[in-house]
C-alpha atoms as a printed R data frame, in Angstrom:
    type eleno elety resid chain resno       x       y       z
1   ATOM     1    CA   MET     A     1 -15.429 -10.403  -1.912
2   ATOM     2    CA   LYS     A     2 -12.058 -11.987  -2.670
3   ATOM     3    CA   TYR     A     3 -11.014 -12.406   0.965
4   ATOM     4    CA   LYS     A     4 -14.320 -13.808   2.221
5   ATOM     5    CA   ASN     A     5 -12.757 -16.948   3.740
6   ATOM     6    CA   GLU     A     6 -10.062 -14.930   5.524
7   ATOM     7    CA   ILE     A     7 -12.686 -12.549   6.895
8   ATOM     8    CA   GLU     A     8 -14.833 -15.358   8.264
9   ATOM     9    CA   GLU     A     9 -11.810 -17.045   9.852
10  ATOM    10    CA   VAL     A    10 -10.598 -13.870  11.582
11  ATOM    11    CA   ILE     A    11 -14.057 -12.992  12.907
12  ATOM    12    CA   LYS     A    12 -14.549 -16.542  14.153
13  ATOM    13    CA   ARG     A    13 -11.241 -16.386  16.015
14  ATOM    14    CA   LEU     A    14 -11.845 -12.944  17.521
15  ATOM    15    CA   LEU     A    15 -15.458 -13.670  18.466
16  ATOM    16    CA   PRO     A    16 -15.348 -17.330  19.520
17  ATOM    17    CA   GLY     A    17 -18.301 -17.261  21.915
18  ATOM    18    CA   SER     A    18 -21.781 -15.811  22.163
19  ATOM    19    CA   LYS     A    19 -21.020 -13.798  25.305
20  ATOM    20    CA   GLN     A    20 -19.249 -10.994  23.493
21  ATOM    21    CA   ALA     A    21 -20.683  -7.525  23.979
22  ATOM    22    CA   LYS     A    22 -22.904  -6.639  21.044
23  ATOM    23    CA   SER     A    23 -21.104  -3.330  20.442
24  ATOM    24    CA   LYS     A    24 -17.687  -5.008  20.335
25  ATOM    25    CA   SER     A    25 -18.943  -7.819  18.130
26  ATOM    26    CA   ARG     A    26 -20.498  -5.413  15.648
27  ATOM    27    CA   LYS     A    27 -17.441  -3.161  15.464
28  ATOM    28    CA   ILE     A    28 -14.985  -6.012  15.001
29  ATOM    29    CA   LYS     A    29 -17.069  -7.447  12.151
30  ATOM    30    CA   ILE     A    30 -17.235  -4.044  10.478
31  ATOM    31    CA   TYR     A    31 -13.522  -3.340  10.846
32  ATOM    32    CA   VAL     A    32 -12.362  -6.810   9.762
33  ATOM    33    CA   ASN     A    33 -14.493  -6.516   6.626
34  ATOM    34    CA   GLY     A    34 -13.150  -2.996   6.166
35  ATOM    35    CA   LEU     A    35  -9.541  -4.141   6.429
36  ATOM    36    CA   TYR     A    36  -9.832  -6.764   3.737
37  ATOM    37    CA   GLY     A    37 -11.984  -4.438   1.660
38  ATOM    38    CA   LYS     A    38  -9.127  -1.926   1.650
39  ATOM    39    CA   LEU     A    39  -6.676  -4.657   0.650
40  ATOM    40    CA   GLU     A    40  -8.945  -5.663  -2.200
41  ATOM    41    CA   ASN     A    41  -9.259  -2.040  -3.351
42  ATOM    42    CA   ALA     A    42  -5.469  -1.637  -3.282
43  ATOM    43    CA   GLU     A    43  -5.078  -4.830  -5.300
44  ATOM    44    CA   TYR     A    44  -7.618  -3.593  -7.857
45  ATOM    45    CA   ALA     A    45  -5.658  -0.357  -8.323
46  ATOM    46    CA   LEU     A    46  -2.452  -2.397  -8.585
47  ATOM    47    CA   ASN     A    47  -3.940  -4.538 -11.368
48  ATOM    48    CA   LYS     A    48  -4.924  -1.384 -13.240
49  ATOM    49    CA   ILE     A    49  -1.346  -0.135 -12.919
50  ATOM    50    CA   LYS     A    50  -0.195  -3.453 -14.374
51  ATOM    51    CA   GLU     A    51  -2.566  -3.102 -17.341
52  ATOM    52    CA   ILE     A    52  -1.306   0.394 -18.092
53  ATOM    53    CA   THR     A    53   2.395  -0.388 -17.770
54  ATOM    54    CA   GLN     A    54   2.156  -3.505 -19.934
55  ATOM    55    CA   ASP     A    55   1.339  -1.246 -22.870
56  ATOM    56    CA   THR     A    56   4.612  -1.182 -24.829
57  ATOM    57    CA   ILE     A    57   3.412   1.047 -27.667
58  ATOM    58    CA   PRO     A    58   5.301   4.376 -27.596
59  ATOM    59    CA   THR     A    59   3.197   7.522 -27.479
60  ATOM    60    CA   GLU     A    60   3.588  10.429 -29.872
61  ATOM    61    CA   ALA     A    61   6.814  12.357 -29.384
62  ATOM    62    CA   ASN     A    62   4.963  15.576 -28.619
63  ATOM    63    CA   MET     A    63   3.058  14.077 -25.690
64  ATOM    64    CA   GLN     A    64   4.817  15.286 -22.551
65  ATOM    65    CA   GLU     A    65   2.318  14.534 -19.779
66  ATOM    66    CA   ILE     A    66   1.384  11.336 -17.951
67  ATOM    67    CA   ASP     A    67  -2.228  10.285 -18.517
68  ATOM    68    CA   PRO     A    68  -4.348  11.408 -15.493
69  ATOM    69    CA   LYS     A    69  -5.712   7.875 -15.048
70  ATOM    70    CA   VAL     A    70  -2.190   6.698 -14.209
71  ATOM    71    CA   HIS     A    71  -2.011   9.141 -11.307
72  ATOM    72    CA   PHE     A    72  -5.533   8.166 -10.271
73  ATOM    73    CA   TYR     A    73  -4.636   4.503  -9.865
74  ATOM    74    CA   VAL     A    74  -1.225   5.207  -8.333
75  ATOM    75    CA   ASP     A    75  -2.725   7.596  -5.772
76  ATOM    76    CA   SER     A    76  -5.549   5.114  -5.097
77  ATOM    77    CA   PHE     A    77  -3.091   2.269  -4.577
78  ATOM    78    CA   PHE     A    78  -1.035   4.085  -1.950
79  ATOM    79    CA   ALA     A    79  -4.095   5.568  -0.247
80  ATOM    80    CA   PHE     A    80  -5.960   2.269   0.110
81  ATOM    81    CA   LEU     A    81  -2.867   0.307   1.132
82  ATOM    82    CA   TYR     A    82  -1.918   2.804   3.833
83  ATOM    83    CA   SER     A    83  -5.480   3.024   5.146
84  ATOM    84    CA   CYS     A    84  -5.284  -0.727   5.860
85  ATOM    85    CA   PHE     A    85  -3.065   0.151   8.810
86  ATOM    86    CA   ASP     A    86  -5.547   2.661  10.212
87  ATOM    87    CA   VAL     A    87  -8.360   0.090   9.991
88  ATOM    88    CA   LEU     A    88  -6.044  -2.482  11.583
89  ATOM    89    CA   ALA     A    89  -5.550  -0.011  14.445
90  ATOM    90    CA   GLN     A    90  -9.315  -0.022  15.026
91  ATOM    91    CA   ILE     A    91  -9.284  -3.830  15.236
92  ATOM    92    CA   LEU     A    92  -6.408  -3.736  17.720
93  ATOM    93    CA   ASN     A    93  -8.245  -1.178  19.830
94  ATOM    94    CA   GLN     A    94 -11.354  -3.362  19.941
95  ATOM    95    CA   ASN     A    95  -9.466  -6.593  20.570
96  ATOM    96    CA   TYR     A    96  -6.997  -5.679  23.331
97  ATOM    97    CA   GLU     A    97  -8.360  -4.901  26.765
98  ATOM    98    CA   ASP     A    98  -5.251  -2.880  27.645
99  ATOM    99    CA   LEU     A    99  -6.015  -0.491  24.806
100 ATOM   100    CA   ARG     A   100  -9.732  -0.294  25.531
101 ATOM   101    CA   ARG     A   101  -8.994   0.675  29.132
102 ATOM   102    CA   LEU     A   102  -7.342   3.818  27.800
103 ATOM   103    CA   GLN     A   103 -10.710   4.807  26.296
104 ATOM   104    CA   LEU     A   104  -9.270   6.004  23.010
105 ATOM   105    CA   GLU     A   105 -11.852   7.754  20.850
106 ATOM   106    CA   GLU     A   106 -12.530   5.750  17.688
107 ATOM   107    CA   LYS     A   107 -12.603   8.875  15.543
108 ATOM   108    CA   GLU     A   108  -9.090   9.741  16.718
109 ATOM   109    CA   ILE     A   109  -7.562   6.300  16.295
110 ATOM   110    CA   SER     A   110  -4.894   5.776  13.643
111 ATOM   111    CA   PHE     A   111  -2.007   3.381  13.234
112 ATOM   112    CA   THR     A   112   0.537   5.948  14.413
113 ATOM   113    CA   LYS     A   113  -1.720   6.871  17.365
114 ATOM   114    CA   ILE     A   114  -1.930   3.236  18.470
115 ATOM   115    CA   LEU     A   115   1.829   2.815  18.166
116 ATOM   116    CA   SER     A   116   2.626   5.934  20.172
117 ATOM   117    CA   THR     A   117   0.102   4.912  22.844
118 ATOM   118    CA   ILE     A   118   1.573   1.426  23.195
119 ATOM   119    CA   LYS     A   119   5.054   2.905  23.498
120 ATOM   120    CA   LYS     A   120   4.066   5.704  25.870
121 ATOM   121    CA   LYS     A   121   2.098   3.413  28.191
122 ATOM   122    CA   LYS     A   122   4.700   0.647  27.854
123 ATOM   123    CA   LEU     A   123   2.013  -1.890  27.048
124 ATOM   124    CA   LYS     A   124   3.310  -5.416  26.519
125 ATOM   125    CA   LEU     A   125   1.140  -6.859  23.777
126 ATOM   126    CA   PRO     A   126   1.812 -10.041  21.738
127 ATOM   127    CA   ILE     A   127   2.005  -7.929  18.584
128 ATOM   128    CA   ASN     A   128   4.671  -5.461  19.755
129 ATOM   129    CA   THR     A   129   7.506  -7.112  17.825
130 ATOM   130    CA   ASP     A   130   5.457  -7.293  14.640
131 ATOM   131    CA   LEU     A   131   4.459  -3.648  14.946
132 ATOM   132    CA   GLU     A   132   8.101  -2.697  15.422
133 ATOM   133    CA   ASN     A   133   9.065  -4.703  12.317
134 ATOM   134    CA   ILE     A   134   6.502  -2.771  10.290
135 ATOM   135    CA   ILE     A   135   7.725   0.643  11.413
136 ATOM   136    CA   LEU     A   136  11.342  -0.259  10.666
137 ATOM   137    CA   SER     A   137  10.635  -1.802   7.252
138 ATOM   138    CA   LYS     A   138  11.614   0.074   4.101
139 ATOM   139    CA   TYR     A   139   8.286  -0.827   2.520
140 ATOM   140    CA   PHE     A   140   6.253   0.896   5.227
141 ATOM   141    CA   LYS     A   141   8.517   3.953   5.194
142 ATOM   142    CA   ASN     A   142   8.165   4.235   1.419
143 ATOM   143    CA   LEU     A   143   4.407   3.631   1.593
144 ATOM   144    CA   ALA     A   144   3.980   6.408   4.156
145 ATOM   145    CA   LYS     A   145   6.113   8.761   2.086
146 ATOM   146    CA   TYR     A   146   4.301   8.214  -1.229
147 ATOM   147    CA   ARG     A   147   0.876   8.257   0.391
148 ATOM   148    CA   ASN     A   148   1.562  11.472   2.316
149 ATOM   149    CA   CYS     A   149   2.869  13.138  -0.813
150 ATOM   150    CA   SER     A   150  -0.134  12.272  -2.992
151 ATOM   151    CA   THR     A   151  -2.691  12.914  -0.227
152 ATOM   152    CA   HIS     A   152  -1.352  16.105   1.316
153 ATOM   153    CA   ARG     A   153   1.039  17.711  -1.158
154 ATOM   154    CA   HIS     A   154   1.226  16.962  -4.872
155 ATOM   155    CA   GLN     A   155   1.147  14.233  -7.488
156 ATOM   156    CA   ILE     A   156   3.886  11.628  -7.316
157 ATOM   157    CA   TYR     A   157   6.491  12.035 -10.031
158 ATOM   158    CA   ILE     A   158   6.286   9.280 -12.647
159 ATOM   159    CA   LYS     A   159   8.352   9.055 -15.798
160 ATOM   160    CA   LYS     A   160   7.630   7.051 -18.928
161 ATOM   161    CA   GLU     A   161  10.850   6.314 -20.768
162 ATOM   162    CA   GLN     A   162  10.753   5.258 -24.420
163 ATOM   163    CA   ASN     A   163  13.757   3.754 -26.184
164 ATOM   164    CA   THR     A   164  14.450   1.400 -29.068
165 ATOM   165    CA   ILE     A   165  16.478  -1.749 -29.357
166 ATOM   166    CA   ALA     A   166  18.082  -3.052 -32.571
167 ATOM   167    CA   GLU     A   167  18.258  -6.818 -33.042
168 ATOM   168    CA   THR     A   168  19.947  -9.053 -35.603
169 ATOM   169    CA   ALA     A   169  17.464 -10.247 -38.185
170 ATOM   170    CA   GLY     A   170  16.467 -13.907 -38.123
171 ATOM   171    CA   TYR     A   171  16.793 -14.503 -34.386
172 ATOM   172    CA   THR     A   172  13.316 -13.307 -33.460
173 ATOM   173    CA   SER     A   173   9.944 -13.113 -35.153
174 ATOM   174    CA   THR     A   174  10.211  -9.323 -35.144
175 ATOM   175    CA   THR     A   175  13.147  -7.531 -36.739
176 ATOM   176    CA   GLY     A   176  14.324  -3.967 -36.823
177 ATOM   177    CA   GLN     A   177  13.552  -1.357 -34.201
178 ATOM   178    CA   LEU     A   178  11.600  -2.705 -31.208
179 ATOM   179    CA   PRO     A   179   9.881  -0.255 -28.844
180 ATOM   180    CA   VAL     A   180  10.873  -0.368 -25.185
181 ATOM   181    CA   VAL     A   181   8.660   1.442 -22.693
182 ATOM   182    CA   GLN     A   182   9.379   1.627 -18.971
183 ATOM   183    CA   TRP     A   183   7.279   3.317 -16.301
184 ATOM   184    CA   ILE     A   184   9.412   4.622 -13.443
185 ATOM   185    CA   ILE     A   185   8.317   5.988 -10.065
186 ATOM   186    CA   CYS     A   186  10.573   8.513  -8.338
187 ATOM   187    CA   ASP     A   187  12.933   7.499  -5.526
188 ATOM   188    CA   ASP     A   188  11.657  10.140  -3.115
189 ATOM   189    CA   PRO     A   189   8.609  12.307  -3.904
190 ATOM   190    CA   PHE     A   190   9.747  15.021  -1.463
191 ATOM   191    CA   THR     A   191  13.301  15.542  -2.740
192 ATOM   192    CA   LEU     A   192  14.057  17.412  -5.969
193 ATOM   193    CA   ASP     A   193  17.176  16.990  -8.082
194 ATOM   194    CA   LEU     A   194  18.885  20.398  -8.216
195 ATOM   195    CA   LYS     A   195  19.789  19.993 -11.894
196 ATOM   196    CA   THR     A   196  16.531  18.638 -13.321
197 ATOM   197    CA   GLU     A   197  14.196  20.174 -10.706
198 ATOM   198    CA   THR     A   198  12.365  16.840 -10.597
199 ATOM   199    CA   PRO     A   199  12.496  14.013  -8.034
200 ATOM   200    CA   SER     A   200  15.377  11.614  -8.583
201 ATOM   201    CA   ILE     A   201  14.853   8.343 -10.502
202 ATOM   202    CA   LYS     A   202  18.369   6.978 -10.047
203 ATOM   203    CA   GLN     A   203  17.035   3.724  -8.570
204 ATOM   204    CA   LYS     A   204  14.949   3.105 -11.708
205 ATOM   205    CA   ARG     A   205  12.022   1.781  -9.680
206 ATOM   206    CA   ASP     A   206   9.685   0.093 -12.120
207 ATOM   207    CA   LEU     A   207   6.233   1.398 -11.207
208 ATOM   208    CA   TYR     A   208   4.378  -1.922 -11.273
209 ATOM   209    CA   ILE     A   209   7.152  -4.191  -9.965
210 ATOM   210    CA   PHE     A   210   7.905  -1.826  -7.081
211 ATOM   211    CA   SER     A   211   4.198  -1.459  -6.187
212 ATOM   212    CA   ASP     A   212   3.577  -5.211  -6.451
213 ATOM   213    CA   LYS     A   213   6.461  -6.015  -4.088
214 ATOM   214    CA   MET     A   214   5.187  -3.385  -1.655
215 ATOM   215    CA   TYR     A   215   1.665  -4.826  -1.704
216 ATOM   216    CA   LYS     A   216   2.860  -8.382  -1.049
217 ATOM   217    CA   ASN     A   217   5.183  -7.259   1.756
218 ATOM   218    CA   ILE     A   218   2.566  -5.087   3.474
219 ATOM   219    CA   LYS     A   219  -0.180  -7.706   3.192
220 ATOM   220    CA   GLY     A   220   2.192 -10.311   4.618
221 ATOM   221    CA   LYS     A   221   2.962  -8.122   7.636
222 ATOM   222    CA   ILE     A   222  -0.740  -7.395   8.212
223 ATOM   223    CA   ASP     A   223  -1.542 -11.106   7.971
224 ATOM   224    CA   ASN     A   224   1.135 -11.843  10.595
225 ATOM   225    CA   ILE     A   225  -0.471  -9.433  13.061
226 ATOM   226    CA   VAL     A   226  -4.006 -10.644  12.365
227 ATOM   227    CA   ASN     A   227  -2.905 -14.246  12.934
228 ATOM   228    CA   ILE     A   228  -1.542 -13.312  16.370
229 ATOM   229    CA   LEU     A   229  -4.788 -11.710  17.543
């Protein structure tokens, strides 16, 4: 596993002694491994997206549909990345006594459930500020939106644009018409443009670049919380 060292460090910090209850110790180990497993799965899907979008060879003009494997990896990326937060919620529930006193059922625990509980009960935990920063971040809001769309509604709108560029001969090793291919993910999967009847792509969000920035931002925020525990 890629994050083996991080996993061992987190478990060592959360379970420093031998007097921990066996049930708590077992669950924390499972959930910490699960958290980094989800991150690794999201990163794998992201790398597959990179492989696909690096292909600059234009497809035949009569091909009008996105390859199903593109949607598979895009859906997988958002699903695994979002589920990191739900697994993180399980770790928080096991780690903080204030949350355990509320006797929240594990099967009902989610990231949003933990957040609403902390707010409702006015719990003052060391991670409150970091949790608030996550909820207010554009990356989390976009992640939740894309994930909810692909999981509960329909496929996320992706567009592959193909153009050509003309260059002056002699300046590059390749002359003439050069293919340019860009993969774009929609601005908002829930909102349709009235003219095109498709989600807007005005922001020209490059599929891989946008997803890569989201992954790095989300992982950084999760790492911040884990380091506070």
